[in-house]
C-alpha positions in Angstrom: -36.5 -8.8 8.3 -32.8 -8.1 8.3 -31.0 -8.3 5.0 -27.6 -9.9 4.4 -24.9 -7.2 4.2 -23.6 -6.5 0.7 -19.9 -5.6 0.4 -19.3 -2.1 -1.0 -17.7 -3.4 -4.2 -19.8 -6.5 -4.7 -20.5 -6.9 -8.4 -17.4 -5.0 -9.5 -15.1 -7.1 -11.6 -11.4 -6.2 -11.7 -8.8 -7.6 -14.2 -5.4 -7.5 -12.4 -2.5 -7.7 -14.9 0.0 -6.6 -12.3 2.9 -8.4 -10.6 4.7 -7.9 -7.3 3.6 -5.3 -4.7 2.0 -2.0 -5.9 -0.7 -3.4 -8.2 -1.3 -6.5 -5.9 -1.8 -4.3 -2.9 -4.3 -2.1 -4.8 -6.4 -5.0 -6.0 -6.1 -6.7 -2.6 -7.8 -3.7 -1.1 -10.5 -3.9 -3.8 -10.9 -7.6 -3.1 -11.2 -7.1 0.6 -14.0 -4.6 -0.1 -15.9 -7.2 -2.1 -14.7 -6.9 -5.7 -14.2 -10.0 -7.9 -10.5 -9.8 -8.8 -9.3 -11.9 -11.6 -5.5 -12.2 -11.5 -4.3 -12.5 -15.1 -0.9 -14.3 -15.0 1.6 -15.6 -17.5 1.3 -19.4 -18.1 4.2 -21.3 -16.5 5.7 -18.5 -14.4 2.8 -16.5 -13.1 3.4 -13.5 -10.8 7.1 -13.4 -10.0 6.2 -13.0 -6.3 5.0 -16.6 -6.2 8.6 -17.9 -6.3 10.6 -15.1 -4.7 12.1 -15.8 -1.3 11.6 -15.6 1.6 8.8 -18.2 1.6 5.8 -18.8 3.9 3.0 -21.4 3.5 4.7 -22.8 0.4 4.8 -19.5 -1.6 6.8 -16.3 -1.6 5.8 -14.1 1.3 5.3 -11.1 -1.1 2.7 -13.2 -3.0 1.0 -14.3 0.3 0.7 -10.7 1.4 -1.4 -9.3 -1.4 -3.2 -12.1 -3.3 -5.8 -13.6 -1.0 -9.4 -14.0 -2.3 -8.5 -13.5 -5.9 -9.0 -15.9 -8.8 -6.1 -16.8 -11.2 -6.5 -16.9 -15.0 -3.4 -18.0 -17.0 -3.4 -16.1 -20.3 -0.5 -15.7 -22.8 -0.9 -12.1 -23.8 1.7 -12.5 -26.5 -0.5 -15.0 -28.3 -3.3 -13.6 -30.5 -5.8 -16.0 -29.0 -4.6 -15.1 -25.5 -5.2 -11.4 -26.2 -8.6 -12.1 -27.6 -9.5 -14.1 -24.5 -8.5 -11.1 -22.4 -10.6 -8.8 -24.6 -13.6 -11.2 -24.0 -13.0 -10.7 -20.3 -12.8 -6.9 -20.8 -16.3 -7.0 -22.1 -17.7 -7.9 -18.7 -15.1 -6.1 -16.5 -15.3 -2.8 -14.6 -11.6 -2.2 -14.0 -8.3 -3.2 -15.6 -5.1 -2.6 -13.7 -1.6 -3.0 -15.1 1.9 -2.3 -14.0 4.0 -2.9 -17.2 6.6 -0.4 -18.3 4.9 2.4 -20.3 4.3 1.3 -24.0 4.0 -2.4 -23.3 0.2 -2.4 -23.4 0.3 -0.6 -26.7 2.7 -3.1 -28.2 0.4 -5.9 -27.0 -2.5 -4.2 -28.8 -4.1 -3.5 -25.5 -3.7 0.3 -25.2 -6.4 2.4 -23.6 -8.0 3.4 -26.9 -8.5 -0.2 -27.8 -9.8 -1.2 -24.4 -12.1 1.8 -24.3 -13.5 1.0 -27.7 -14.2 -2.5 -26.6 -15.8 -1.5 -23.3 -16.5 2.3 -22.9 -17.4 1.7 -19.2 -14.0 0.2 -18.3 -11.8 2.0 -15.9 -8.1 1.4 -16.8 -5.4 2.1 -14.3 -1.6 2.0 -15.0 0.9 2.1 -12.1 4.5 2.8 -13.2 7.6 4.2 -11.6 7.7 7.6 -13.2 4.4 7.9 -15.1 3.3 7.3 -18.7 5.2 10.3 -20.1 8.2 12.4 -19.2 12.0 11.9 -19.7 12.2 9.1 -17.1 9.1 7.1 -18.2 11.2 4.2 -19.6 13.6 3.9 -16.7 13.6 0.9 -14.5 13.3 1.5 -10.8 12.0 0.5 -7.4 10.7 2.1 -4.3 14.0 3.4 -3.1 14.7 5.1 -6.4 11.3 6.8 -6.4 11.5 8.2 -2.9 15.0 9.4 -3.7 13.9 11.3 -6.8 10.9 12.7 -4.9 12.9 14.4 -2.2 11.4 12.1 0.5 14.4 10.0 1.2 16.5 13.1 1.9 14.3 13.9 4.9 14.5 10.4 6.4 17.7 11.3 8.2 19.2 13.1 11.2 21.3 16.1 10.9 24.8 15.1 9.7 23.8 11.5 9.1 23.0 9.6 5.9 19.4 8.8 5.0 18.0 5.5 6.3 16.1 2.8 4.4 12.4 3.1 5.5 10.7 0.0 6.9 7.7 0.5 4.6 7.6 0.7 0.8 6.4 4.3 0.8 6.4 4.9 -2.9 5.0 1.5 -3.8 2.1 1.6 -1.4 1.4 5.1 -0.3 2.5 6.7 -3.6 1.3 3.9 -5.8 -1.3 1.5 -4.4 -3.3 4.1 -2.4 -3.2 6.6 -5.3 -4.4 3.9 -7.7 -7.2 2.8 -5.4 -8.3 6.4 -5.0 -8.2 7.0 -8.8 -10.1 3.8 -9.5 -12.8 4.5 -7.0 -13.2 8.1 -8.2 -13.5 6.9 -11.8 -16.1 4.4 -10.8 -18.1 7.1 -9.0 -17.8 9.3 -12.1 -18.9 6.5 -14.3 -22.1 6.2 -12.4 -23.0 9.7 -13.6 -21.6 9.6 -17.1 -21.6 6.0 -18.1 -18.0 6.3 -19.3 -14.8 4.9 -17.9 -11.6 6.8 -17.5 -7.8 6.3 -17.6 -5.9 6.6 -14.4 -2.1 7.2 -14.7 -0.3 6.6 -11.4 3.3 7.5 -11.0 4.9 6.2 -7.8 7.4 9.1 -7.9 4.6 11.6 -8.2 2.8 9.9 -5.3 6.0 9.9 -3.2 6.4 13.7 -3.7 2.7 14.2 -2.7 3.5 12.7 0.7 5.4 15.9 1.5 2.6 18.4 1.7 4.1 20.5 4.5 7.7 20.6 3.3 6.6 20.8 -0.4 4.2 23.7 0.2 6.9 25.5 2.2 9.4 25.3 -0.7 6.8 26.2 -3.3 6.0 29.4 -1.3 9.6 30.6 -1.1 10.7 29.4 2.3 14.1 27.7 2.2 14.0 23.9 2.5 15.2 22.8 5.9 18.0 20.3 6.2 17.5 16.7 7.1 16.1 16.4 10.7 15.6 20.2 10.9 12.0 20.7 10.1 9.3 20.9 12.8 8.1 17.4 12.3 11.5 15.8 11.4 13.5 16.7 14.6 13.5 20.4 15.2 11.0 20.3 18.1 11.9 18.8 21.5 8.3 17.8 22.0 8.0 15.9 18.7 10.9 13.5 18.8 12.1 10.0 19.7 13.8 9.3 23.0 15.8 6.3 24.3 14.9 4.7 27.6 17.2 3.1 30.1 16.7 -0.4 28.7 17.7 0.6 25.2 14.1 0.9 23.9 12.5 4.0 22.5 9.5 6.3 23.1 7.7 8.5 20.6 6.9 11.9 22.0 4.3 13.8 19.9 3.4 16.6 22.2 3.0 19.1 19.4 0.4 21.4 20.8 1.5 23.6 23.7 -1.1 22.0 26.1 0.4 18.6 25.5 4.0 19.7 25.9 3.1 21.6 29.1 1.4 18.5 30.5 4.4 16.4 29.7 6.9 18.8 31.3 4.7 18.9 34.4 4.6 15.1 34.6 8.4 14.9 34.1 8.9 17.3 37.0 10.3 20.0 34.7 7.5 22.5 34.2 10.2 25.1 33.3 10.9 23.3 30.0 7.4 24.1 28.7 8.7 27.6 27.8 11.3 26.0 25.5 8.9 24.1 23.3 9.8 26.2 20.3 13.6 26.6 20.4 15.2 30.0 19.5 18.0 28.4 17.6 19.8 25.1 17.0 21.8 25.4 20.2 18.6 25.9 22.2 17.0 23.0 20.4 19.9 20.6 21.1 20.1 21.6 24.7 16.4 21.1 25.3 16.4 17.7 23.5 19.4 16.7 25.6 17.7 17.5 28.8 14.6 15.6 27.9 16.8 12.7 26.7 18.5 12.5 30.0 15.2 12.4 31.8 13.8 9.6 29.6 16.9 7.6 30.1 16.3 7.3 33.8 13.6 4.6 33.4 12.7 1.7 31.2 10.2 2.0 28.4 7.6 -0.1 30.3 8.0 2.2 33.4 7.5 5.3 31.4 4.5 3.9 29.5 2.9 2.9 32.8 3.7 6.3 34.5 2.3 8.3 31.5 -0.6 6.1 30.6 -3.2 8.4 32.2 -1.5 11.6 31.2 -2.7 13.7 28.2 0.8 13.9 26.7 1.0 12.1 23.3 3.6 9.6 24.3 3.8 6.0 23.0 6.2 3.1 22.3 8.3 2.3 19.3 6.9 -1.1 18.8 8.3 -4.0 16.8 5.8 -5.5 14.4 5.4 -8.5 16.8 4.5 -6.0 19.6 2.2 -4.1 17.4 0.2 -7.2 16.4 -0.2 -8.0 20.1 -1.1 -4.4 21.1 -4.5 -4.3 22.7 -5.7 -1.3 20.7 -4.8 -2.9 17.3 -6.3 -6.2 18.4 -9.5 -4.5 19.4 -9.6 -3.0 15.9 -9.4 -6.5 14.3 -6.3 -5.7 12.3 -5.9 -9.4 11.5 -8.2 -12.2 10.6 -7.8 -16.0 10.6 -8.9 -18.3 7.9 -8.1 -20.6 5.0 -5.4 -19.8 2.5 -6.5 -22.7 0.3 -6.0 -26.5 0.3 -2.3 -26.3 -0.3 -1.4 -23.4 2.0 -3.8 -24.4 4.9 -5.0 -21.9 7.5 -3.3 -18.7 8.7 -3.6 -15.1 9.6 -3.9 -12.1 7.3 -3.4 -8.3 7.9 -6.2 -5.8 7.1 -5.3 -3.1 4.5 -8.6 -1.3 4.3 -10.5 1.1 6.7 -13.3 -0.2 8.7 -16.4 0.0 6.5 -19.8 -0.9 8.0 -21.3 -4.2 6.8 -18.0 -5.2 5.2 -16.3 -7.5 7.7 -12.6 -8.4 7.1 -12.5 -12.2 6.3 -10.6 -14.7 4.3 -13.1 -16.1 1.8 -11.3 -18.3 -0.7 -7.6 -18.0 0.1 -4.8 -17.9 -2.4 -5.3 -19.0 -6.0 -3.0 -21.6 -7.6 -1.6 -20.5 -10.9 -4.3 -20.8 -13.6 -6.7 -22.5 -11.2 -9.7 -20.6 -12.4 -8.9 -20.2 -16.1 -11.5 -22.7 -17.3 -14.3 -21.4 -15.1 -13.7 -17.8 -16.0 -13.5 -18.5 -19.7 -16.7 -20.5 -19.5 -18.3 -17.5 -17.9 -17.1 -15.4 -20.8 -18.8 -17.7 -23.3 -16.1 -20.2 -24.3 -17.2 -23.8 -24.9 -15.2 -26.7 -23.3 -13.9 -27.5 -26.8 -12.8 -23.9 -27.4 -11.0 -23.9 -24.1 -9.2 -27.1 -24.9 -8.1 -25.7 -28.2 -6.8 -22.6 -26.6 -4.7 -24.7 -24.2 -3.4 -26.8 -27.1 -2.4 -23.6 -28.9 -0.5 -22.3 -25.9 -2.8 -19.3 -25.5 -3.8 -20.3 -22.0 -2.9 -22.7 -19.2 -5.3 -24.6 -17.0 -4.5 -25.1 -13.3 -4.4 -28.5 -11.8 
């Protein structure tokens, strides 16, 4: 008899005290893998992303993006009874994630020592811009600031041109959310052996710097740092570059290994260029890139993609997001799912953020939570009586959803 698949994180309860993108993305990944995520929000206002434009499906798009399949509990953490309610939830939780400025949790009486004493098995994760210590720990910032400090933004540029704003929030997500998810999951694995939780300190600036393993290792080992667009994978190689086509669209050429570059040059009718894969100097690099650019500019993007489709050359399109969502490969990989976002928001599509894990299908289970919609249910699960819940609401320690 076949058994019903159990999600990898089924039975794991996460208290998400975060707002906006980095923490929300982290716990969205955990929720998609089966965790029970309780979104702890401030009564009245909730997560700022709820009301930040632009809007879609009656809420801010940033909230829509990372808060599906979570439950909302509205607690006033500045109220003694609100803090006590959170601690009651800590008793039965596995993970607590927060994104306050360093020191705020301590001022609320919710520092790691207090939480650990309450529940030694609890994994606590803090995501901040610069980390819990160091001279910048109290500075405000956002993704652009962090990638600037980390040296990443300097290499998002062509020679002689200014850096460009990236289309993705690299520090927030790659340097923050993915680092947090890795740390949380590692701590949960460690807890299985020791019975003890751990503290995970995620700095988005640290994480952004860690996204530069090749350039960072180069500098650490005494090799001068290349200028913007002058490293092997940032523009110095003709076979690893971006080329415009005759219709004003672009192709990615990733023919990094000699066999791929040789195949490409053969298909382009210029086998002689294969010997110039690794330029002698800047002049040779620029001349080779210019020759390839002239060739690629003779046809449209669609014509090149059709012509090179069966060639082993590492060439692809620079897609828009609309094109990417319609791409047959990404559609075959079920990168999106359709389902209910809740009674207010109706049905819609969602984007997958996790890898494909066997027996863990990507689905929308319960949609978006209204602010405080689950407060009463969760507090009842924590042992509060209906009378106690009503008293907490009257005292301003909690808010109950409609």
